[in-house]
N, C-alpha and C positions, 0 to 999 in steps of 0.2 A: 953673739957678739953685743956687750953694754952699750950704750949709748954715751956720749959725752955728757961730762956735766952743765948745766942749765948755766948759760953767763948769770949772775946776780948782780948786776952793779944797780947803782942808785937812778932810778928811772927807766932803765931797762925795758923793751917791749918783749913780752912770752907770747908764744903761740901755744896753746893746748889744745891737743884733740882726744877726745872722748869716743871711744870705738866699741860697737857692740863685737861678741865672740861671734867669730864666723858670719860676720855683716848681720847678724840678729838686731831688731829693734832694742834701742837701749831705754825706751820707757813702753810701760806696756799700755797706757790708756792716757785720755787728756788729763783727767786728775791730776795723775803721776809727772806728768809734764808741767801741769799748771803748780804743782809743789816743788818741782825742783827751782823752777823760775825764779817764785817768791823764796826759795832758802839762798838762791844765786844774789837776787837784789840784796837780801838780808845781809850777807857776807861782804859784800862789796861795799855797801852803806858801813858797815860797822868798823871795816878796815880802811876806807877811806881809799879803798882801790879803783883807779880810772880802767873800767871795763870798755873797749873801744869798739868791738864789734863781737858778736855771738849769732849762734844759728843752730836751731835745733831739728837736726834732719835724723828721718828714724835710725838709721842705722850708726851714725855719726855726729859730734859736737863740736865743732871751733871753736876756741875762745880767745880772744887778743886782749892783753890786758897789761898795766904797767902798775907797780904800786908807787906810791910817793916816795923819795927820796928820805923824806924824815921820819917813815917807819921801817925804812929801811937800816936807817942807821940807828934807830933804837933797838932793832933786833939783834944788832951787832955786841 
């Protein structure tokens, strides 16, 4: 059953969870994890996204973020 569409109102807080298949690890080693953190930082900076919280847990990763209203309006 498909999930409901994500609410994409200007300033809405989004909660995303990345999960490993069959509860497996999502990063192979520290270098892989560091690479992800660097890329996440670049994306957040480039898109001016507000990232309120994130955690790197071995088999999943929650991210709480909010896009600025001006970026969402530019995308419409």
